VEXFI-826214 format. One line per field, with one value per residue: x, y, z of N, C-alpha, C in turn; residue in one letter. Coordinates in steps of 0.001 Angstrom, whole numbers, always signed. Layout:
BEGIN
n_xx: [X, ...]
n_yy: [Y, ...]
n_zz: [Z, ...]
ca_xx: [X, ...]
ca_yy: [Y, ...]
ca_zz: [Z, ...]
c_xx: [X, ...]
c_yy: [Y, ...]
c_zz: [Z, ...]
rest: [A, ...]
This chain:
BEGIN
n_xx: [+57922, +61297, +64120, +66052, +69249, +69038, +69473, +71298, +74055, +75496, +75041, +76271, +79056, +78303, +79817, +81143, +83648, +86957, +87432, +90219, +91980, +91571, +90112, +91430, +89289, +86830, +83936, +82866, +80697, +81764, +80074, +80795, +82707, +81098, +81157, +81862, +83617, +86606, +88812, +91394, +93551, +96546, +98473, +101319, +103520, +105755, +107593, +108654, +111567, +114200, +116515, +119798, +122698, +125144, +125117, +125849, +126457, +127029, +127691, +128566, +126808, +124391, +122154, +118877, +115209, +114633, +117213, +119607, +123045, +124849, +128107, +131056, +131458, +129839, +131720, +134032, +135290, +134695, +135214, +133370, +130755, +127222, +124188, +120503, +117613, +114681, +113756, +115455, +118688, +122045, +125400, +128100, +131359, +133777, +135133, +137966, +139353, +138667, +136578, +134685, +131741, +131457, +129963, +128466, +127086, +125262, +123796, +123414, +124523, +126539, +128338, +129626, +131968, +132896, +135387, +135406, +137157, +139364, +140880, +140185, +138591, +135917, +134799, +131945, +130734, +128734, +129903, +132658, +134830, +137173, +139256, +139178, +139186, +140933, +139608, +139908, +140393, +141013, +137756, +134944, +131656, +130290, +127765, +126281, +125305, +124031, +124761, +127132, +129060, +128428, +128726, +128388, +130191, +129418, +130662, +131477, +133952, +137420, +140495, +141923, +139764, +138693, +135435, +134308, +133135, +133574, +132510, +132906, +132810, +132296, +133272, +133595, +136214, +137636, +137895, +136344, +136972, +133856, +131315, +131016, +129309, +127311, +127685, +129554, +129858, +129171, +127828, +125643, +122951, +122390, +120575, +119285, +120062, +123699, +123171, +120732, +120568, +120422, +121400, +121413, +120474, +122600, +125441, +127681, +130135, +128714, +126251, +122983, +121930, +119096, +119397, +119102, +120173, +120169, +121443, +122702, +124314, +126967, +126662, +125274, +122125, +119809, +117650, +114272, +113983, +114447, +111662, +112719, +115880, +118480, +121218, +122891, +121070, +119107, +118851, +116886, +117540, +115770, +115044, +115586, +113467, +111408, +112260, +112834, +113987, +115023, +115088, +117716, +119947, +118671, +118011, +118516, +117647, +115716, +112466, +111574, +110100, +110470, +109487, +110382, +109240, +110777, +110627, +109287, +110015, +107609, +106303, +106161, +105073, +106384, +109147, +109271, +111137, +113094, +116589, +120040, +122663, +122124, +121727, +120220, +118550, +117105, +114345, +111670, +109151, +109620, +111617, +114285, +115660, +118575, +120452, +122265, +122038, +120955, +120559, +122952, +124458, +123045, +121155, +118527, +116379, +113915, +111208, +110363, +107105, +105570, +103032, +100673, +98143, +95545, +93301, +90337, +88471, +85294, +82863, +82510, +79855]
n_yy: [-11364, -10108, -12114, -11891, -13107, -12217, -9985, -8782, -10191, -13661, -16614, -19399, -22065, -25096, -27885, -31319, -31965, -29996, -27070, -26896, -24892, -22216, -18956, -16311, -15461, -17062, -18799, -22818, -25031, -28129, -31570, -33783, -34389, -32372, -29907, -26227, -24564, -22452, -19804, -18709, -15641, -17243, -16760, -15365, -17897, -19200, -23050, -26113, -27646, -30208, -30710, -29204, -31224, -31031, -28276, -24943, -21796, -18227, -19435, -20601, -20053, -20985, -21644, -23192, -23407, -25731, -27198, -26437, -25486, -25244, -24315, -24711, -22829, -22229, -22221, -22423, -22337, -25031, -26988, -28812, -29530, -29607, -30865, -29617, -31157, -30469, -31760, -32293, -32560, -33830, -35021, -33647, -33313, -31834, -28414, -27012, -25390, -24372, -21579, -18988, -16552, -16154, -15136, -15540, -17122, -18043, -21603, -24667, -26547, -24589, -23463, -20054, -19084, -17202, -15072, -14676, -13626, -13509, -13449, -15398, -17423, -20203, -22624, -24724, -27187, -28939, -31321, -31175, -29359, -26326, -23845, -20575, -17328, -14413, -11975, -8862, -7219, -8835, -10032, -10342, -11483, -9693, -8635, -11135, -12058, -13118, -15164, -18023, -16930, -14422, -13021, -10436, -8716, -7126, -4536, -5281, -6170, -5514, -7618, -6453, -4992, -2991, -1394, -1489, +63, -1199, -2643, -5197, -7232, -10753, -12888, -15330, -16147, -14231, -10792, -8041, -4510, -2743, -211, +1954, +884, +3519, +3587, +2281, -535, -3812, -7354, -7149, -7803, -9294, -9322, -10577, -9804, -8901, -6963, -6258, -5472, -6107, -4057, -4410, -3473, -4795, -3369, -792, +48, +1963, +1110, -767, -856, +163, +1100, +162, -134, +210, -2070, -1204, -2552, -896, +1339, +2396, +3339, +5076, +2795, +1547, +1543, -606, -1736, -2684, -2277, -4004, -6591, -9564, -11318, -13613, -13437, -14374, -15385, -13793, -11401, -8117, -6294, -8364, -9610, -11182, -10179, -11660, -12820, -12482, -9991, -7874, -5519, -8269, -11997, -12372, -13064, -12023, -11244, -9423, -8587, -6915, -4952, -3576, -1228, -352, -2314, -4158, -5830, -9326, -12784, -13903, -15895, -19476, -19648, -17488, -16484, -15668, -14780, -16449, -18207, -17185, -18736, -19546, -17853, -14906, -16062, -18983, -19610, -20496, -20991, -21646, -22777, -20740, -18628, -19024, -19811, -20901, -22322, -23223, -26303, -25779, -25712, -23661, -23503, -20742, -19612, -18062, -15534, -16429, -17720, -20177, -23307, -23251, -25216, -23216, -23776, -26820, -29675]
n_zz: [-114691, -114118, -113830, -111092, -111866, -114433, -114581, -112724, -112611, -113462, -115491, -113681, -114132, -114811, -114674, -115493, -114661, -113838, -115223, -118191, -118268, -116476, -116090, -113848, -111173, -112661, -111665, -110845, -110740, -110058, -111164, -110710, -108281, -106782, -105755, -105261, -107486, -107776, -109558, -108095, -106431, -104657, -101517, -100913, -99232, -96780, -97032, -94613, -95907, -97162, -94319, -94424, -94869, -93511, -90967, -91862, -92570, -94053, -96564, -99861, -102978, -105344, -108068, -108074, -106748, -106764, -107906, -106297, -104711, -102737, -100953, -99321, -96565, -92892, -89616, -87312, -90879, -93516, -96385, -97505, -99911, -100980, -102468, -103527, -104505, -104606, -101967, -100962, -99742, -100769, -100190, -102011, -104370, -102760, -102286, -103344, -100879, -97835, -96729, -95396, -95589, -98317, -101858, -104650, -107878, -110635, -111657, -110815, -112093, -113229, -111554, -109918, -107051, -104952, -103237, -99467, -97969, -99703, -103004, -104775, -106992, -107602, -109795, -110683, -112185, -111446, -111400, -110287, -109273, -110309, -110591, -111064, -112641, -110891, -108881, -108738, -106217, -103168, -101367, -98541, -98241, -100396, -102457, -104753, -108205, -110694, -113814, -114513, -116444, -116734, -114037, -110810, -108236, -105964, -103625, -100326, -97904, -97492, -96517, -93540, -93291, -94175, -95446, -99153, -102340, -104717, -107752, -109524, -112134, -114037, -116678, -117031, -117051, -116633, -114181, -114535, -113880, -112504, -112473, -109516, -106144, -104738, -102445, -99994, -98335, -96327, -96207, -97536, -99693, -103173, -105992, -109518, -112767, -114854, -116307, -115321, -112249, -108814, -105182, -101756, -98909, -95820, -94337, -92188, -89900, -88468, -88405, -89532, -92770, -94954, -97671, -101161, -104712, -107779, -110603, -113947, -116022, -116118, -114554, -111081, -109729, -107250, -105876, -104288, -101039, -98680, -96344, -93781, -92043, -92812, -92316, -93774, -94685, -96287, -100414, -103042, -106378, -108164, -110608, -111309, -111455, -109699, -106889, -104075, -100367, -97059, -93730, -91919, -90075, -88095, -85576, -84388, -84508, -88067, -89438, -91174, -94786, -97762, -100768, -103610, -106326, -108444, -108248, -105156, -101912, -100647, -97510, -97148, -96908, -93683, -93065, -91465, -89604, -87578, -88744, -89298, -91230, -93688, -96378, -99812, -102671, -106079, -106876, -107328, -107419, -106282, -104261, -101784, -99087, -97102, -94366, -91723, -88448, -85740, -82769, -82687, -85098, -88426, -90392, -91409, -93733, -95884, -97909, -100657, -101919, -104446, -104304, -106341, -109133, -108271, -108520, -106215, -103927, -103189, -101663, -100631, -100917]
ca_xx: [+58641, +62681, +64521, +67450, +70194, +68956, +69345, +72557, +74934, +75449, +75147, +77361, +78847, +77839, +80810, +81493, +85193, +87586, +88110, +91863, +92673, +90977, +90788, +91295, +87650, +85786, +83911, +81832, +80269, +81498, +79600, +81722, +82984, +79603, +81730, +81634, +84890, +86800, +89996, +91738, +95131, +96743, +98698, +102755, +103760, +107197, +107135, +109798, +111998, +114742, +117520, +120713, +123491, +125475, +124967, +126468, +126788, +128039, +128263, +128792, +125192, +123886, +121284, +117142, +114966, +114917, +118506, +120149, +124199, +125932, +129803, +131405, +130585, +130232, +132529, +135200, +135076, +135115, +135274, +132076, +129436, +126153, +123059, +119161, +116776, +113786, +113168, +116479, +120325, +122999, +126805, +128951, +132358, +134548, +135915, +139554, +139607, +137688, +136281, +132895, +131817, +131442, +129004, +127969, +126182, +125085, +122859, +123888, +125212, +127661, +128309, +130784, +131903, +134078, +135104, +135994, +138790, +140020, +140695, +139805, +136986, +136156, +133814, +131367, +130328, +127900, +130280, +133828, +135558, +137940, +139720, +138526, +140128, +141379, +139222, +141069, +140678, +140363, +137008, +134308, +130451, +129584, +126328, +126580, +124259, +124014, +125001, +128824, +129944, +128303, +128203, +128707, +130425, +129337, +130505, +131619, +134943, +138767, +141199, +142300, +138317, +138118, +134445, +134598, +132133, +133649, +131915, +133714, +132225, +132669, +133128, +133361, +137545, +138500, +137225, +136971, +136122, +131994, +130749, +131018, +128200, +127390, +128287, +130375, +129010, +129046, +126672, +124490, +122150, +121785, +119955, +119370, +121546, +124661, +122877, +120006, +121492, +119704, +122068, +120029, +120763, +124104, +126069, +128810, +130386, +128130, +124848, +122506, +121212, +117747, +119504, +119313, +120584, +120002, +122745, +122578, +125732, +127738, +126114, +124422, +121517, +119051, +115835, +113784, +114869, +114191, +110778, +113556, +117015, +119046, +122318, +123172, +119992, +119131, +117977, +116991, +118237, +115203, +115391, +115374, +111882, +110632, +113188, +113093, +115116, +114002, +115730, +118801, +120395, +117470, +119462, +118232, +117458, +114582, +112020, +111122, +110424, +110460, +109150, +110752, +108987, +111747, +110148, +109382, +109224, +106700, +106169, +105501, +105201, +107460, +109823, +109055, +112585, +113790, +117610, +120630, +123925, +121548, +122014, +119038, +118690, +115816, +113234, +111036, +108084, +110231, +112481, +115037, +116577, +119048, +121393, +122570, +122566, +119367, +121417, +123982, +125189, +121801, +120808, +117155, +116093, +112509, +110725, +109002, +106218, +105027, +101522, +100171, +96773, +95389, +91620, +90563, +87059, +84498, +81789, +81968, +78495]
ca_yy: [-10633, -10595, -12755, -11093, -13323, -11457, -8271, -8726, -11484, -14292, -18311, -20598, -22906, -26692, -28757, -32399, -31690, -28951, -26368, -26980, -23356, -21072, -17331, -15591, -14858, -17819, -20254, -23107, -26307, -29455, -32265, -35259, -33778, -31874, -28611, -25303, -24088, -20948, -19574, -17087, -15919, -17721, -15747, -16243, -18879, -20567, -24456, -26151, -28172, -30836, -29521, -29810, -32758, -30116, -27042, -23852, -20366, -17816, -20216, -19796, -20201, -21025, -22305, -23020, -23657, -27573, -27882, -25484, -25372, -24958, -24443, -24065, -22112, -22800, -20861, -21905, -22944, -26153, -27670, -29732, -29359, -30400, -30107, -29323, -31759, -29583, -32356, -33343, -32183, -34647, -34744, -34035, -32799, -31014, -27051, -26824, -24587, -24195, -20833, -18477, -15065, -16491, -15130, -16856, -16854, -19039, -22560, -25732, -26966, -23755, -21599, -19515, -18885, -16140, -14255, -15157, -12984, -13450, -12663, -16290, -17765, -20816, -22278, -25439, -28218, -29796, -32810, -30973, -27922, -25704, -22366, -19390, -15801, -13634, -10944, -7289, -7553, -9555, -9668, -11033, -10956, -9051, -9276, -11629, -11849, -13280, -16528, -18401, -16388, -13175, -12427, -9744, -8896, -5868, -4514, -6594, -6179, -6676, -7874, -5290, -4753, -1967, -1495, -1503, +281, -1606, -3714, -6620, -8363, -12113, -13023, -17100, -16588, -13008, -10784, -6468, -3282, -1977, +1142, +1257, +1124, +4805, +3276, +1762, -1163, -5225, -7913, -6965, -8989, -9693, -10407, -10420, -10162, -8286, -5721, -5314, -6114, -5244, -4869, -3913, -3490, -4496, -2583, -366, +261, +2630, +172, -1331, -68, +235, +1187, -315, +666, -1031, -1978, -1478, -3289, +15, +2210, +1876, +4032, +4668, +1791, +1206, +966, -1754, -1302, -3212, -1888, -5430, -7380, -10933, -11981, -14045, -13202, -14871, -14897, -13090, -10055, -6755, -5977, -9354, -10159, -11271, -10268, -12488, -12905, -11460, -9895, -6660, -6038, -9524, -12912, -11469, -13647, -10929, -11367, -8288, -8312, -6068, -4600, -2532, +594, -424, -2966, -4721, -6788, -10664, -13821, -14255, -17280, -20039, -19969, -16175, -16711, -14883, -15328, -17478, -18257, -17564, -18899, -19274, -16605, -14473, -17068, -20201, -19331, -21022, -19930, -22425, -22947, -19708, -18785, -19010, -19554, -21858, -22731, -24034, -26774, -25480, -25247, -23273, -22917, -19987, -19809, -16582, -15818, -17210, -18372, -21819, -23648, -23837, -25158, -22262, -24606, -28612, -29923]
ca_zz: [-113688, -114576, -112438, -110610, -112522, -115342, -114640, -111704, -112772, -114814, -114555, -113063, -115221, -114506, -115279, -114986, -114657, -113808, -116528, -117967, -118570, -115821, -115961, -112324, -111113, -113198, -110864, -111886, -110018, -110584, -110609, -110173, -106676, -105770, -105209, -106142, -106826, -108887, -109673, -107012, -105992, -103542, -100844, -100634, -98506, -96991, -95884, -94372, -96809, -96144, -93895, -95285, -94245, -92790, -90684, -92320, -92924, -94990, -97761, -101669, -103417, -106762, -108447, -107948, -105738, -106789, -108053, -105542, -104821, -101285, -100824, -98093, -95185, -91528, -88814, -88180, -92402, -94422, -97745, -98122, -100578, -100989, -103686, -103266, -105407, -104300, -101210, -99660, -99665, -100661, -100608, -103409, -104427, -101830, -102741, -102816, -100232, -96827, -96595, -95710, -96175, -99406, -102684, -105545, -108890, -111458, -111130, -110307, -113204, -113891, -110597, -109961, -106071, -104787, -101755, -98054, -97423, -100785, -104411, -105585, -107507, -107966, -110305, -110494, -113154, -111316, -110196, -109720, -109278, -111174, -109944, -112117, -112685, -109654, -108458, -108507, -104809, -102268, -100163, -98514, -97684, -100721, -103306, -105939, -108685, -112474, -114077, -113883, -117594, -116803, -112770, -110372, -107094, -105394, -102498, -99088, -97031, -97786, -95389, -92655, -92595, -94691, -96558, -100181, -102805, -105675, -108401, -110368, -113594, -114715, -117916, -116898, -117130, -115787, -113534, -114612, -112652, -113076, -111643, -108046, -105566, -104295, -100800, -99026, -97472, -96257, -95880, -98302, -100312, -104418, -107453, -110839, -114132, -114590, -117010, -114298, -110565, -107881, -103891, -100913, -97216, -95384, -92867, -91806, -88640, -88181, -87975, -90646, -93895, -95961, -98900, -102678, -105497, -109111, -111308, -115364, -116454, -116358, -113628, -109915, -109390, -106324, -105882, -103338, -99529, -97429, -95234, -92412, -92410, -92484, -92975, -94040, -95250, -97999, -100902, -104028, -107392, -109149, -111533, -110725, -110800, -108684, -106016, -102506, -99124, -96049, -92638, -91454, -88709, -88568, -85701, -83740, -86098, -88044, -90307, -92031, -96153, -98304, -101804, -104339, -107635, -109406, -107372, -104051, -101128, -99707, -96638, -97421, -95481, -92883, -92211, -90474, -89069, -87932, -88730, -90154, -92182, -94267, -97894, -100563, -103976, -106852, -108153, -106205, -107535, -106142, -103476, -101318, -97774, -96721, -92976, -91041, -87144, -84754, -81344, -83648, -87088, -88712, -91407, -91389, -95354, -96380, -99385, -100568, -103202, -104394, -104804, -107565, -109222, -108242, -108260, -105329, -103251, -102523, -101162, -100529, -100324]
c_xx: [+60098, +62950, +65775, +68753, +70003, +69752, +70750, +73390, +74693, +75368, +76368, +77321, +78666, +78937, +81488, +83018, +85460, +87865, +89940, +92728, +91693, +91294, +90781, +89761, +86662, +85511, +82912, +81637, +80687, +80918, +79982, +81796, +82022, +80313, +82000, +83262, +85491, +88390, +90175, +93451, +94939, +97976, +100373, +103236, +105507, +106963, +108666, +110186, +113328, +116089, +119033, +122142, +124394, +125686, +125993, +125644, +127262, +128673, +128143, +127481, +125073, +122656, +119620, +116316, +114643, +115905, +119405, +122411, +124499, +126663, +130241, +130831, +131051, +131631, +132826, +134918, +135603, +134802, +133651, +130969, +128446, +124925, +121665, +118666, +115285, +113075, +114254, +117944, +121230, +124315, +127401, +130068, +132723, +134778, +137181, +140183, +138505, +137714, +134840, +133283, +132105, +130286, +129110, +126897, +126110, +123648, +123641, +124745, +126201, +127333, +129700, +130579, +133171, +134144, +135945, +137189, +139964, +140178, +140088, +138192, +137184, +134587, +133437, +130500, +128597, +128136, +131835, +133999, +136906, +138022, +139907, +139532, +139739, +140508, +140309, +141429, +140268, +139007, +136064, +133202, +130543, +128166, +126885, +125107, +124771, +124318, +126555, +129839, +129466, +127778, +128476, +128700, +130373, +129447, +131588, +132858, +136488, +139791, +142342, +140910, +138243, +137063, +134719, +132916, +132008, +132746, +132805, +132725, +133085, +132232, +133245, +134803, +137714, +137534, +137520, +136247, +134942, +132456, +130946, +130062, +128166, +127675, +128803, +129650, +129446, +127976, +125454, +123889, +122113, +121410, +120000, +120546, +122713, +124393, +121221, +119944, +120287, +121017, +121160, +120263, +122206, +124538, +127534, +129076, +129427, +126473, +124613, +121862, +119953, +118428, +119669, +119893, +120501, +121345, +122411, +123382, +127243, +127837, +125403, +123384, +120624, +118015, +115206, +114104, +113847, +113140, +111968, +114888, +118114, +120672, +122441, +121963, +120109, +118473, +118205, +117482, +117176, +115527, +114824, +114333, +110763, +111905, +112264, +114093, +114602, +115262, +116823, +119015, +119566, +117456, +119176, +118127, +116266, +114290, +111369, +111404, +109813, +110528, +109646, +110291, +109777, +111147, +110655, +109570, +108448, +106584, +105425, +105567, +106241, +107863, +109350, +110144, +112989, +115119, +118275, +121902, +123540, +121768, +120278, +119456, +117074, +115201, +112622, +109592, +108462, +111460, +112868, +116173, +117090, +120208, +121001, +122661, +121162, +120445, +122679, +123868, +123512, +121919, +119556, +117109, +114310, +112678, +109467, +108207, +105565, +103062, +101060, +98315, +96234, +93643, +91555, +88842, +86487, +83472, +81489, +80878, +78829]
c_yy: [-10911, -11244, -11980, -11295, -12703, -9827, -7792, -9489, -12287, -15840, -18927, -21457, -24003, -27457, -30339, -32759, -30236, -28214, -26270, -25644, -22566, -20329, -17245, -15334, -15951, -18903, -20722, -24426, -27329, -30854, -33569, -34811, -33307, -30776, -27978, -24924, -23012, -20810, -18480, -17133, -16523, -17113, -16664, -16748, -19366, -21958, -24768, -27652, -28991, -30025, -30305, -30449, -32218, -28509, -25978, -22578, -19898, -18476, -19561, -20801, -20321, -21735, -21700, -23465, -25738, -27953, -26583, -25929, -24681, -25269, -24221, -23498, -22347, -21994, -22207, -23109, -24141, -26204, -27903, -28659, -30379, -29284, -30230, -29761, -31106, -30486, -32330, -32937, -33623, -34340, -34633, -33751, -32120, -30050, -27466, -26073, -24244, -22815, -20279, -17369, -15064, -15580, -15772, -16312, -18165, -20404, -23525, -26332, -26499, -23023, -21193, -18755, -18100, -15565, -15124, -15001, -13118, -13220, -14349, -16339, -19330, -21696, -24196, -26335, -28828, -31688, -32238, -29482, -27645, -24271, -21585, -18260, -15271, -12574, -10145, -7256, -8363, -9381, -10850, -10261, -9832, -9583, -9964, -12351, -12385, -14443, -16457, -17175, -14908, -12503, -11144, -9765, -7502, -5361, -5132, -5319, -6222, -6622, -6504, -4978, -3467, -1999, -956, -831, -439, -2737, -4193, -7308, -9494, -12010, -15028, -17082, -15224, -12199, -8765, -5539, -2883, -632, +557, +1398, +2652, +4774, +2551, +979, -2550, -6032, -7593, -7788, -8527, -10062, -9930, -10411, -8946, -6659, -5402, -6164, -5394, -5622, -4193, -3880, -3754, -3866, -2178, -365, +1174, +2389, -206, -468, -569, +531, +396, +680, -1044, -681, -1938, -2052, -2079, +1139, +1725, +3208, +4092, +3812, +2482, +870, +97, -839, -1333, -3371, -3344, -5455, -8825, -11489, -12543, -13410, -13855, -14193, -14181, -11839, -9017, -6070, -7143, -10043, -10170, -11280, -11020, -12681, -12072, -11159, -8031, -5758, -7686, -10310, -11933, -12735, -12892, -11199, -9887, -8472, -7123, -6102, -4231, -987, +543, -2115, -3126, -5650, -7906, -11337, -14175, -15748, -17997, -20110, -18601, -16789, -15388, -15695, -16661, -17202, -18308, -18163, -18757, -18182, -15915, -15398, -18635, -20247, -20286, -21067, -21509, -22241, -21385, -19690, -18421, -18657, -20364, -21980, -23742, -25059, -26394, -25027, -24806, -23175, -21872, -20309, -18103, -16733, -15894, -17722, -20321, -21898, -24044, -23931, -23934, -22792, -26169, -28746, -31265]
c_zz: [-114446, -113366, -112328, -111606, -113863, -115344, -113139, -111769, -113777, -114439, -114441, -114119, -114508, -115235, -114766, -114655, -114652, -114687, -116679, -118102, -118160, -115952, -114030, -112211, -111440, -111950, -111398, -110606, -110904, -109997, -110106, -109107, -105990, -104943, -106135, -105807, -107948, -108901, -109598, -106554, -104269, -102562, -100879, -99153, -97877, -96052, -96104, -95891, -95850, -95483, -94284, -94548, -93709, -92387, -91169, -92458, -93757, -95887, -99295, -101810, -104562, -106839, -107986, -107434, -105346, -107292, -107401, -105379, -103397, -101098, -99696, -96922, -93825, -90771, -87497, -89814, -92895, -95721, -98318, -99181, -100760, -102214, -103554, -104643, -105696, -102963, -100425, -100280, -99741, -101099, -101491, -103395, -103615, -102896, -102479, -101692, -98977, -96361, -96278, -95663, -97487, -100409, -103781, -106998, -109848, -110989, -110725, -110729, -113678, -112826, -110498, -108321, -105736, -103055, -100798, -97952, -98388, -102181, -105165, -106112, -108265, -108614, -110621, -111506, -112881, -110843, -109570, -110104, -109652, -110388, -111420, -112141, -110998, -109364, -108352, -107098, -104181, -101296, -99970, -98314, -99034, -101917, -104149, -106725, -110463, -112344, -114112, -114947, -117639, -115025, -112371, -109007, -106741, -103624, -101664, -98278, -97354, -96784, -94629, -92612, -93203, -95972, -97944, -100742, -104652, -106563, -109032, -111069, -113765, -115987, -118148, -116748, -116336, -115361, -114130, -113931, -113497, -112322, -109926, -107764, -104980, -102865, -100312, -98338, -97556, -96275, -96357, -99472, -102170, -105193, -108523, -111745, -113766, -115458, -116318, -112897, -109978, -106378, -103112, -99561, -96893, -94511, -92989, -90305, -87608, -87774, -89901, -91610, -94580, -97667, -100063, -103734, -106779, -109853, -113177, -116104, -116650, -115011, -112539, -109927, -108345, -106336, -104675, -101977, -99270, -96419, -93976, -92831, -91927, -93233, -92852, -93995, -96291, -98908, -102439, -105323, -108460, -109687, -110779, -110315, -110157, -107553, -104687, -101512, -98215, -95242, -92428, -90166, -88911, -86748, -85108, -85283, -86509, -89455, -91487, -93566, -96315, -100053, -102768, -106223, -108046, -108560, -105866, -103257, -100828, -98987, -97199, -96196, -95120, -93562, -91342, -89124, -88652, -87753, -89544, -90841, -92874, -96073, -98569, -102232, -104680, -106864, -106715, -106218, -106343, -105380, -102828, -100292, -97422, -95444, -92628, -90019, -86906, -83460, -81516, -84651, -87146, -90404, -91929, -92873, -95182, -97677, -99717, -101978, -103170, -104364, -106499, -107610, -108882, -108446, -106979, -105249, -102273, -101343, -101120, -100282, -99961]
rest: [M, A, E, Y, I, N, I, K, G, T, N, R, Q, V, L, S, S, D, P, S, N, P, T, L, G, Q, I, W, Y, N, T, T, S, N, T, L, K, G, R, A, L, Q, S, S, S, W, A, T, G, G, T, M, S, R, T, R, R, S, F, G, Y, A, G, T, Q, T, A, A, L, A, A, A, G, G, Y, P, A, F, A, T, T, E, E, Y, N, G, S, S, W, T, N, A, N, N, M, S, A, S, L, F, D, L, A, G, A, G, L, Q, T, S, A, A, I, W, G, G, D, T, N, A, T, Y, E, Y, D, G, T, N, W, T, T, G, G, N, L, G, I, A, V, R, N, S, A, G, F, G, V, Q, T, S, A, V, S, A, G, G, Q, S, P, G, N, P, Y, T, N, A, T, E, E, Y, N, G, S, S, W, T, G, G, G, N, L, S, Q, Q, R, S, R, L, M, G, A, G, T, L, T, A, G, L, A, T, G, G, G, T, D, E, G, L, L, P, N, T, E, E, Y, N, G, T, S, W, T, A, G, G, N, L, N, T, A, R, K, E, S, G, S, S, T, G, V, Q, T, A, A, I, V, F, G, G, V, A, P, G, N, S, A, L, T, E, L, Y, N, G, T, S, F, A, N, D, A, A, M, G, T, A, R, S, Y, L, R, G, M, G, S, A, T, A, G, L, A, G, G, G, Y, I, T, G, I, T, G, V, T, E, E, Y, T, G, T, T, E, A, T, V, T, I, D, P, V]
């Protein structure tokens, strides 16, 4: 008589150690640990990181989850800078100006920070700050993304409070005009590169916006809207086809996270602490949220891990 396994199924692997490169869905029995294991998808999640050495909001930002930069910010503004190494923040050299409502782009060792209701740009090399080229217009709360030598500033507000749809591109020494956003707005979020950028959310005097636009280095086109309209969120420096937006004013403090796949946003794991006026760094698989406002300015830091493959124990014996 035929056995069931010969009709429906396969033999389970019996191994003395976990395979070095298991495939998704693979299952095996580990005779050393006496456990049934498999390769599965782990859901995305947020975890508490090291608290900032100084509470701050609306600061300049750059870098990755394990090598991030937070520059100036606060309310009132200050000039202090700190760096994150994946577990803790340490103080670094101060900026030459005390500013907030900043945007930024690049890495911890090669960052560009700009705005704060000025047209000034500041460059950081991992140790020292120098003055870069001036923006064409003074701005605050623009969306910033890219790298130090190929950065984008989009939207925001100029002194006197006028909203703008202007886009400017930075080459590491000077800014030039790019294609305008289709909608004037401020306190929006950005991610991506100069030739594959993303700007989403924000607001005007009329209220919060869910609108998303994608940039190709020349012009903006409509993308998929946020599920929840918001402003002053954090956004990762993920790519145009894989970016996250988290927290913000929606209209109260939000913990919501949304993941963009290049076409649409999907709700994802919520942050542990609802807050606004925070800043985001990293990628859509390894993001970082720092600072912001809860009932006061905070230094709370959270680390995001996107959905990933992992070896899991199915049935310990």
